[in-house]
NUFIMI-585735 format. One record per residue: y, z, x of N, C-alpha, C in turn; residue in one letter. Coordinates in pm, whole numbers, padded with zeros to 5 digits, always signed. Atoms other than C-alpha are relative to their C-alpha. Example, Ala and Ser with C-alpha at 12.3 -4.5 7.8 and 13.67 -1.06 7.14 Angstrom:
2
-00119+00000+00089-00450+00780+01230+00120+00000+00090a;-00119-00006-00082-00106+00714+01367+00109+00073-00077s;
END
This chain:
173
+00125-00050-00054+04199+01425-00483-00111-00007-00104m;+00100+00006+00105+04023+01435-00822-00059-00140-00009k;+00049+00137+00007+03998+01053-00824-00101-00026+00112r;+00091+00018-00112+03835+01059-00479-00131+00071-00029v;+00121-00074+00033+03589+01325-00599-00084-00076-00101s;+00072+00078+00100+03498+01110-00898-00069-00119+00067i;+00059+00114-00069+03439+00811-00672-00118+00045+00086i;+00112-00052-00080+03222+01023-00441-00119+00032-00090l;+00108-00027+00094+03022+01139-00741-00067-00129-00042l;+00055+00130+00039+02979+00779-00845-00090-00052+00112i;+00084+00044-00112+02852+00691-00497-00131+00077+00002f;+00119-00083-00013+02610+00982-00492-00100-00024-00112a;+00091+00012+00114+02467+00936-00838-00039-00143-00027i;+00026+00137+00042+02499+00568-00912-00055-00085+00111v;+00035+00092-00106+02467+00400-00578-00119+00046+00083f;+00102-00046-00094+02250+00613-00352-00132+00025-00069v;+00125-00033+00068+01994+00733-00605-00083-00125-00031m;+00083+00117+00027+01886+00383-00720-00058-00063+00126p;+00050+00058-00125+01850+00268-00361-00122+00077+00048v;+00111-00082-00046+01614+00557-00295-00116+00000-00099m;+00109+00009+00097+01403+00487-00606+00041+00055-00134g;-00032-00048+00133+01390+00580-00973-00092+00110-00044g;+00081-00106+00056+01258+00872-01174-00001+00124+00090g;+00008-00125-00075+01178+01223-01051-00119-00003+00095q;+00107+00010-00098+00966+01141-00747+00054+00037+00137t;-00040-00028-00138+00975+01200-00374+00116-00088+00044e;-00105+00093-00042+01202+00895-00338+00136+00037-00053e;-00129-00028+00062+01476+01046-00557+00057+00135+00042t;-00062-00121-00050+01570+01340-00345+00150-00015-00007k;-00145+00002-00003+01933+01436-00362+00044-00060+00134e;-00045+00059-00126+02136+01246-00099+00011+00101+00113p;-00013-00101-00106+02198+01573+00088-00135+00041+00056s;+00134-00036-00046+01818+01619+00120-00065-00110+00083e;+00058+00110-00075+01758+01283+00288+00004+00037+00148v;+00008-00042-00140+01637+01364+00639+00016-00117+00097k;-00013+00116-00087+01607+01016+00788+00136-00065-00023e;-00130+00067+00015+01919+00813+00850-00018-00127-00082e;+00001+00116+00088+01990+00551+00587+00131-00074+00020v;-00122+00082-00009+02237+00265+00632+00007-00084-00126a;-00021+00079+00121+02380+00103+00322+00109-00103+00024l;-00097+00109-00012+02553-00233+00326+00070-00014-00133n;-00079+00000+00123+02834-00236+00072+00100-00114+00004i;-00108+00097+00017+03053-00520-00051+00093+00061-00103v;-00098-00070+00082+03367-00366-00196+00119-00090-00024w;-00121+00079+00026+03673-00514-00357+00105+00030+00106m;-00098-00008-00107+03966-00566-00125+00112+00098-00022g;-00103-00100+00012+04149-00248-00206+00059+00026+00138w;-00061-00027-00132+04391-00146+00070-00085+00096+00082p;+00082-00077-00092+04221+00001+00372+00025+00150-00012e;-00032-00142+00009+04404+00332+00332-00055+00065-00127d;+00064-00055+00119+04238+00372-00010-00152+00000+00014q;+00146+00012-00011+03886+00261+00083-00053+00090+00112v;+00052-00075-00115+03839+00420+00426-00017+00149-00027d;+00018-00145+00024+03904+00782+00318-00117+00031-00094p;+00110-00022+00094+03655+00752+00031-00133-00014+00074v;+00125+00023-00074+03385+00610+00258-00023+00112+00102m;+00012-00106-00099+03456+00869+00528-00040+00133-00063q;+00034-00125+00068+03443+01158+00282-00146-00001-00046m;+00141+00011+00041+03110+01032+00149-00090+00026+00119f;+00083-00018-00119+02966+01012+00501+00005+00143+00051e;-00008-00141-00040+03092+01364+00576-00089+00086-00089e;+00081-00077+00093+02921+01497+00266-00149-00030+00016q;+00138+00043-00018+02602+01300+00337-00015-00062+00138f;-00002+00051-00138+02581+01269+00719-00115-00092+00037p;+00112+00088-00031+02244+01090+00714+00011-00136-00066n;-00021+00129+00066+02382+00805+00506+00123-00065+00061i;-00109+00073-00064+02592+00556+00698+00037-00119-00087k;-00049+00109+00085+02805+00313+00502+00059-00111+00087l;-00054+00118-00068+02860-00032+00644+00060-00086-00110e;-00060+00069+00113+03112-00187+00414+00094-00111+00042y;-00085+00117-00019+03297-00510+00387+00093-00009-00121e;-00097+00017+00109+03614-00540+00184+00025-00148-00019r;-00020+00141+00033+03640-00874+00010+00116-00008-00099v;-00112+00011+00094+03963-00984-00160-00049-00021-00143p;+00040+00010+00140+03944-00957-00538-00019-00145-00042f;+00009+00141+00040+04002-01331-00571-00128-00068+00052s;+00121+00058-00057+03681-01393-00369-00126+00081-00028e;+00115-00090+00014+03454-01104-00472-00112-00060-00083i;+00105+00050+00089+03269-01279-00755-00075-00117+00063f;+00066+00113-00066+03200-01599-00561-00085+00049+00118q;+00072-00054-00115+03096-01401-00252-00131+00063-00044t;+00122-00065+00049+02850-01189-00446-00098-00100-00057l;+00089+00098+00062+02712-01483-00642-00078-00078+00106d;+00066+00076-00106+02636-01681-00326-00104+00086+00071v;+00092-00087-00074+02478-01387-00143-00119+00043-00085r;+00109-00046+00085+02275-01262-00436-00096-00113-00035l;+00088+00113+00033+02143-01605-00533-00079-00049+00121n;+00071+00040-00121+02050-01683-00173-00109+00100+00036a;+00094-00109-00027+01861-01353-00160-00013+00031+00150r;-00007-00037-00140+01957-01322+00206+00135+00067+00023t;-00123-00073-00029+02220-01091+00348+00060+00060-00127a;-00051-00060+00123+02243-00926+00008+00043+00143+00027t;-00045-00138-00020+02438-00604-00009-00092+00098-00073p;+00075-00105+00068+02264-00278-00098+00077+00048-00122d;-00088-00050+00105+02559-00176-00311+00117-00096-00018l;-00116+00084+00026+02832-00374-00478+00055+00032-00137y;-00065-00022+00128+03076-00352-00762-00034-00116-00092i;+00031+00101+00099+02968-00535-01075+00111-00001-00104v;-00099+00012+00107+03236-00662-01307-00076+00007-00131d;+00071-00025+00124+03128-00539-01650-00045-00124-00076g;+00042+00119+00074+03129-00879-01822-00108-00083+00071p;+00103+00075-00073+02896-01014-01550-00134+00074+00006l;+00122-00082-00007+02635-00740-01595-00123-00075-00049t;+00118+00069+00056+02402-00944-01818-00046-00111+00093a;+00035+00110-00090+02416-01241-01580-00073+00051+00124s;+00065-00057-00119+02325-01024-01281-00136+00060-00036y;+00125-00066+00040+02057-00829-01471-00109-00101-00028a;+00101+00099+00035+01879-01137-01604-00055-00070+00125v;+00043+00062-00125+01860-01274-01247-00059+00102+00097r;+00060-00109-00080+01716-00942-01117+00085+00039+00121n;-00089-00044-00107+02021-00861-00905+00036+00147-00014h;-00035-00139+00026+02049-00511-01054-00125+00081-00033l;+00107-00090+00042+01826-00210-01107+00048+00078-00122v;-00031-00077+00120+01809-00011-01429+00053+00137+00040e;-00064-00126-00038+02035+00294-01412-00018+00113-00101l;+00017-00105+00101+01933+00485-01725-00058+00129+00057d;+00057-00125-00052+01713+00733-01533+00097+00074+00093p;-00094-00061-00094+01995+00797-01286+00112+00071-00074v;-00114-00055+00071+02277+00858-01530-00036+00112-00096y;+00040-00102+00097+02097+01051-01803+00117+00044-00086g;-00105-00057+00086+02339+01282-01982+00141-00024+00052e;-00134+00029-00053+02627+01184-01755+00072-00105-00084l;-00060+00105+00083+02681+00889-01989+00078+00057-00116l;-00073-00061+00111+02808+01131-02253+00150+00009+00029n;-00141-00009-00036+03138+01141-02063+00074-00133-00006g;-00062+00133+00003+03207+00768-02112+00010-00052-00142f;-00015+00061+00133+03324+00565-02407-00117-00094-00026t;+00106+00093+00038+03075+00354-02598+00028-00138+00057k;-00035+00133-00052+03264+00041-02491-00032-00011+00148a;+00028+00003-00144+03230+00132-02122-00151-00008+00025a;+00146+00003-00014+02857+00192-02162-00054-00136-00043i;+00046+00129+00051+02805-00123-02370+00024-00112+00100d;-00034+00105-00096+02976-00334-02105-00101-00008+00114q;+00097-00002-00109+02721-00226-01845-00145-00005-00045g;+00135-00002+00057+02421-00256-02076-00048-00141-00028t;+00065+00128+00029+02181-00549-02103-00139+00030-00057y;+00129-00021+00068+01880-00559-02339-00033+00148-00016n;+00021-00142+00029+01927-00190-02420-00009+00092+00120g;+00005-00083-00121+01929-00068-02058+00130-00012+00077s;-00122-00001-00080+02221+00032-01840-00028-00059+00138l;+00016+00065-00131+02254-00191-01533+00122+00013+00089y;-00118-00025-00083+02610-00130-01418+00074+00119-00058s;-00061-00123+00044+02773+00206-01432+00146-00016-00036g;-00143+00003+00033+03106+00264-01599+00078+00050+00121p;-00071-00036-00123+03337+00265-01301+00150-00002-00021f;-00144+00012+00022+03682+00142-01389+00020-00106-00107a;-00033+00098+00104+03836-00042-01676+00150-00020-00002s;-00142+00027+00017+04166-00199-01751+00052+00089-00113s;-00066-00073+00108+04408-00009-01966+00115-00086-00048s;-00109+00077+00057+04625-00210-02197+00091+00095-00073q;-00100-00084+00063+04944-00048-02310+00102-00088-00071l;-00105+00069+00072+05207-00150-02558+00124+00087+00004l;-00128-00069+00000+05565-00046-02495+00088-00069-00103y;-00091+00059+00098+05817-00094-02770+00122+00090-00014y;-00125-00071+00023+06171+00009-02856-00002+00048-00145n;+00014-00056+00135+06121+00241-03156+00130-00012-00078a;-00128+00009+00071+06490+00244-03240+00025-00141-00051d;-00021+00140+00039+06506-00136-03248-00092-00038-00116l;+00092+00030+00110+06198-00160-03470+00048+00065-00130l;-00049-00070+00119+06335+00101-03711+00124-00069-00055k;-00125+00067+00039+06672-00074-03715-00027-00125-00083e;+00034+00124+00070+06501-00391-03841-00105+00022-00109h;+00092-00032+00110+06278-00210-04093-00146-00024+00030g;+00140+00023-00039+05956-00258-03898-00069+00136+00018i;+00077-00124-00010+05695+00017-03934-00054+00014+00143t;+00048-00025-00136+05608+00175-03599-00153-00001+00003l;+00146-00003-00013+05251+00126-03475-00050+00145+00002p;+00062-00132+00000+05019+00423-03524-00038+00037+00143s;+00044-00049-00131+04941+00637-03220-00152+00007+00008a;+00146-00007+00005+04576+00639-03333-00058-00138+00028n;+00057+00132-00034+04385+00352-03162-00089-00057-00110p;+00086+00050+00107+04148+00330-03461+00079-00073-00109k;-00085+00065+00100+04441+00223-03678+00053-00132+00052d;
END
């Protein structure tokens, strides 16, 4: 449930606020204060329906004036799909997931809006690497959403048996 709450927070802060405008103006009302109905077209990675639908439904329950029209695209097709739609500048989604390494490419082509005013101090909860990945020319353009986690499993007894020093548990080492 905590993961779903985090995703809902991401939708509310990262996705909806930029669509409604930037800075502290009339356009940046909290999503719950939006009186007119807003429809957002979303292109989402092809996660299983049972994982995507509940998140979208919970968001719509929390913000009844915001309707989400979303399309799940298989991961193997998401980057090509977005590139074609964004470059054509027709049928572009309102919201979409940006792969961190592609942030600069999207930002330089004006496919993204600056998110610094939206995130503010919320960025303090993310690693520098996650923030850097979504930053282009000193401004945040894609929010830290998810990252890969690389793990190393090893047989400590086998390493010790062969006189190999065990890796440090400290990532800085």
